[in-house]
N, C-alpha and C positions, 0 to 999 in steps of 0.2 A: 832495089829501091823499097823501101816499105810503103804502103799508101797510108793516107792521113784518115785513118778512124778518127770517129768525134770523139770526145773526152779526150786527145790524147796531149800529152805534155811532154816537155823536155826538161829531165831532171839535169843536174849539175855535170854527172858523167857524161856529159856529150850525146846519150842515148834517147831513144826514144820511149816513151813508158805511157800506157794507158792508169787513169788515176778511178778510182771508188772498190771500195771494199766490198770485195764477192758481186761485183756485177757482171751481167754476161757481157765479153767482149768480142769481136771480130778481128783479124787482120792477115795481109798476105804480100809475101815477097813479091808475089807477079801480078800485075792488076789483071783482072778477071780469073784469077784460079780458085777463087772461092764461089764456090756455088749459091746459088740466089734461087731463095722459095720452098727448096729442099734440102736434107741432109744426105740421101744418099743415092744420089742419081746413078743411071745404068752408066752412063758414059759420062766423067770426071773430067774437068778441062784439062789441057795439057796431059792426058795420058794419066793423069796423078792414081791414086787409090784411095778411099775413104776407110778410115779407122777411127773407131770412137774411144775413150776414155774414161770409163765408169769411176767417180770417185764415193760413190754411193750404190745402194741396193736402187734395179729401174724402179720400184714400186715405193722410193722414199718419198715424203711430202713434196710437193712444187719447192715450197720454201726452204726444204734442205736438200733437194737433187742438185748433185754436184756431174755434172760430164762435159767434157769437149769431143769438139769432132775434128779428126785433124785429117788433111787432105797431103797425102807426100808421095815421093819417087816411089818408094818399095814399103808394104806393109811391114810390121814390126817381125811378123814371122818368118821373112825371106832372108835366105842365106845366112840364117842363125844356126851356130853347133848347139852340140849336145852340153850339157851344165856339167863343170867338172868341179868336185872341191877342191877348194884351195891347197887339199894336200895333193891329192891326185896331178894337177899342174908340175908337182914337182919346184916351185917357186918358193924356197923359202924366205924370202921378203915380206908376202903376204901373210895373214894372219889366219889361221883357220874360224875364229870368230870378229868380228866387226869389234874392233875397238881392243881387239889384241886381249882379251879376257871372254870367257863363258859367261853369264850369266847367275849359273849353280856355284860356281866360285865366289860369289859376291857375299859378303857376312854381314850380319847387323850389326848397327854401330850407335851405342848408346853413350857415347861420351860427345861433348860438344869436338869438332874438328875443323880446322883449318889450313888449306894449302897454300904455299908460297907459288909465286908461277913458274910452271913447266919445267922443268931443267932441258935446255935444249943441246942439240950435238952440231957440230957442223954437218953440212952434207956429205953423204958418203957417194961414190962415185956413180951408183947408181938410182942417188938421190932419194927423197922421201915425200911422197905427194900426201893430197888430202886424205886418202884413205890408209894409207902406211901409218900416217902421222894422227889417227885417231886413237885416243885413248879411253876406255869406258872407265869412268868414275862411281858412278852409283845407277841402282838397278832396282825396279819392284814391277811385279804383274807377269806378263806373257804374252810377247806378241800372237802366239796361236790365238787366243781367245779375244784378240783387241783389246784388251786391258792392260793400261801399264805405262810404264816411262822407262825413258835410258836418259844421264846426262853425260856427257863426255866434254874432255878439253880436247883441241887439235894444235897440232905445231908442225910444218911442214915447210921444205926448202924448192919443191919444186911442182910444178904445174902437170894436171895430169895429161896433158895435152903435149908436152915436151919430147921432141925426140919420135921415136921409133914407139913408144908407148902406145899414145894416143887410148887412155882408156877412159871408163865412164862408170859410172854408179848408177843403180836403179834399186830403191828399198821397197820392197814387199809387205814389210815389218807395219810403218807408222808414216808419218810427216817429220821432216828434219825442222827444226827453228836456228839458223846460224848466226851466232853473235862474234863478229869480228873484234878482238883486241888491239891487233897488231899488223899490218899490212891490209892490203886492198885487195878485193877477192873481183874475179870474172866468174860468174857463174852460168855457165850456158847449159840450156835447155832445149830438150823439141819445141819448145814453144818461142825462144828467143834467148836474149841475153839479158843479164845483171850486174852492173858494177856494184858493189857492196862494199862499201870503206867503215872502220872503229866508226861507232855512233850510230850505225844502220844494222838493221836486221835483214836474214832474209828468210822467207820460208819456201819449203821444196814438197810440195805434197805426197805422198804414195804414189807408186807406181811410175812417175817420171823420169825419163833417164836424164840424168845430168854430169855436167864435169865441173870443176873448181879446179883454177887457176890464177896463178899471182896477176896482177894486173899493172901494167905501166901505160903511160901516155900512147899512142901508135909512135910519135916520132922517136921514143926511148929507145935506146938499144934492149938487148935480150934481159929480160927481167928473170929468167933461171939463173944467166951467169952473173949478173951485176947485185943481185941481193947481197945485204949483210947480214940483215935479220931474218928470221923464219916468220912466216903469217901465223898467228896464234889467236885461239879463240876459244870458244863453250860453243854446244851443241847439244840441245834438247828434244829425244824423240817422244813421241807420243803415240801410244800403239791403237788408241781411239778411233772408232769410223769417223765420229764425229769430225774428228781435228781441231783446229785454231778456230773461234770464233772473236767477234768484237764484245765485250763483256756490257752489262745492262746498265744503265747508268742513274735507273729509278729516280730519287728524289733529285738530283743533278739536274736534270730536266735535259734537253735537247742538245747539250753544247758541251764542250769539254772533253777531257781525256785524249783517246785518239780520235781523230775527225778521219770519215770514211773516205774522203778526197785524198789524203795524202798516202794512201797505200797504195803502190807505182806495180803495175803490170805490163811483163816484156810486150814487145813486138815482134812478127813472126820474122826469122831469119835464119833461113835455110843455106847450107853448103852453096857455094857458087861456082864452084870450078868441079869438073866432073871427073878430073884424073885424081884429086884431093878425095872425092865422092868415094872412089873406087877401091882407095886402099884401107887395109884390113884394120878391124875396131877391138878393143875387148870392153867386153860390157860386165862390171861386178856384179853380182845382183845379192843385195843381202834380206835372208829369209830363215826366222827362226832364231834370228842372231847370227848365222852362219854364213861366209862368204863363198859365194859360187861363180863361176868363169862359166861365159860363154865368146865366142867367137863370131864377128859377122864379116862378111866380104865388101861393105859399104860401111858409109857413115849413118850414126843414129839420127844425127841433123840434118833429115832430110824434109821436114816438114814446110811445103810450101804455102800453106794457108790454113786456117784454123776458125773454129768459132765456141763460144763455150764459157763458161764459169770455176772448171776444175783447173786452175793456174797456180804455178809459182808467182811470188810478189814479193817487193822488198818495202821496207816502211825506214824512215828516218827519225830516229828518238828524239832529236832536238824538235821535232814539232807536236810533241805530247803536250797537252796542255794540263800543268798541275792543278789542282782543286787541294784545298787545307783548311783545316780551321784558321778563324780571323778573331778569334776570342780568348778558348782558354784551350786545355789536354791537347794532347798528339794523337790524333786519330790513327784506326787501323792501317796498315800498310796496301790495303785490297784498294784504296783511293788513289793508288796507281797502277793501277792494273791496266797494259797495252793490249793483251789478247789473253781467251782464256780458253778451256779445251773441257766444256762440263761434263759430267754423267748424269745418271737417270735421276739423282738427288738433288732436286732445285736449290743453287746457294753453295755446293759442294764440288768444286773443281776438279776433275783427274789431274788439272796442273793450270796454275795462273803465270804469265809472264808480266814481271811488276819491275818498276824502276825506278831510281830514285835520283831523279833530275836537279839540277839548279832550279834553287825554288828560296819564296820568299819565307820565312820563318816567323811568323806574326802572332804573336800569343802574349798573354798575359803577363806579370811580373811574378806570377806563382805556379809557373808551368813549365815542368820539366821538357826541356826541347829535343834530346836524342829520344830515342825508343825508349821506350817502360822495360824491365825485367817483364819477362813471361814464359811460359810454356805454352804449348799449340800443340793443337789435334794435327795439323799440318805440318808438314816436313820442308822445312825452310834451307835449300840451296841459294847461294850470293856468289853473286862474281863482281870485280870492278872491272870497267872498262878503261876509266882514264881519271886520274888524279888519288881524290881520298876519300875515304865514305867515314860521315860525321858522328858515328858511334863506336868507331874501333879507331886505336892506335895501331900501326903495323900493318894495316889490311893492305894490299900490295896491288897494284895493276897487275892482271894477268892472274892472281890468284883467284881462292874458292874458299868458302865456308858452309860446311853443313850441320842444322841443327835438326835432327832428327824429332821423330812424333815425340812430344813431350819431355823433349832435351833442353832444361833450363838453359836460358839466355838472357842477354842484353848488354848495355854500354859497358866496356872495362871500365875500370876503376880510375882510370885517369881521365878518361872520357867525363863518367859520372862528377866525379869532384868538382871539374872544372866548371860542368851545368850548373851544378848546387851551387856554386859560388857566382854564377853570372848573374846578376840585378833584372838581368831581360828587362833593359830600359827603354829598349824601341825595338823594333821588328829589324833584322836581319835576312839580308840575302844571301842565303849558301850559293856559292858558285865554284865550288873545289874540287867538285869530281863527279861521276858517270857511275853510279852502282844498280846490279840488276837482283830480280828472284827468281828463281823457280819454287813455286810453292805447290806441293803435292797433297793430297788427300791420301796415299799412300807412305807406308812405311821402307824407307830406303836404305837397300843393303849396299856395300862400298866392295870396291873390287881389290883384291890382295895386294895390289901394287900401289894403289891411293892410299892403303891404311899401313902398309909397311916401308915402303920409301921414304925414308930419313932426309934426303934431299928433298924431297918434293912438299911432306906432309910436315906440318910445323909440330915436333911432339910434344912441346911444353905450351902448347895454346892455352890450356886450362889456366895458365899461370897468371893470366890476362886481369882474374877478378879477384886475386889475390888481396889485394887493397881493400877489398869492400869487411871490411872489420864490423863488429859489435861495439857503437852506438849509442845503444839505445838508451834513454834517460830515465825509463821509466820503472827501474829493479824495484825501488825502495816505498813505491807506489803500487806495485802488485803486490809484494809482500804482506803492505799492510791491508789491504785489500782481502787476500788469502786468512790472514790473522782475525780478521772480523768474521769470516763465514765459520 
């Protein structure tokens, strides 16, 4: 049983969470396990060990400092084998690089690109879990310098906890932002469990050991055996040490966009059976984009109590409070920013996570309601969680698009012509879908498979603008003005 900390709420998935973005929380599985009045006592209750997990430098300003104190059955160094590369393990099912491709294999992309939903194959006898089912799409920067991003799509059929595999993942390179599109995930971490469904997101910060499983209600049959569709979705990785933050609201004021209280943090959930705890486990470590395997003689989910502010969390995108123009013009997509990872240059993000939710389009009769045509110094990667995107025909749920730095893009010809013909006589509520965007100041390179796989990439995507013909009516006037000069 988890004790009842303050600011605790129960989500619709039945688990207990604590609400408030960036807050410092405390939680314990066993009453009395959490030391009171000090962080590192000589004698920890119940014979536990103290371990601190630091997400920032010790000397980071107090407002930016992130750390969590863990009180665990054994420290992380105990019973841990020597790391081996994926190649050294002799396991052909694990790629040498996370996502199946080395970042230096990625190539520049100067054309607009769109992908269909990722082709999936039925599960093999050994199955395909979250790590095996990860596919690198785009990359920029360098994890060694803690500067850059990577974008992935995933599909998998099997839980990491399935059978004797019992695998776990720890990322030394950066923070993961997971966006499910199909299938409900159980994300088990050192600090507790989260259930994350499509239209929700989860963030797992650098260094936290976690496991991603297919989830079903406790009374259901084995999900791995009964599922007919793979779990599928998107993932953003940011290498920057600052991690994700809530964007400033500026002139919007003190309310709107994503509210702090709606970000939910797990409560402590230690493994409770000693026999299960003593079973060997595998921890895959992502470092320098490569995968390394370590074996332990016990479960890493042995944290009985913790307190701090360096934690995994989830957020329901349906709780986003959208703002927009109520007079004229189509405002910048930055008004839909949920989370941002800033750079040292104020106002320029390493990456923004932006959504396009159901909303009222309330503009005057002379405003084009879809986004305008534009070229952007920021690179824009878009995905569609459900429904349709109101500026593109044929953009499928589970698909994606990339309009890299300064690559021209905008509504396709069908959408544009329909919008021009729309008299905009009254406000319209768009309820047709939920799309999102990863927007980064970096130029993204694309993996070879994402560029060349014709079953995945829409090779004729640019044809959607073919109908934008020359309709200019001022040629005669221009000619006359030229003659007068």
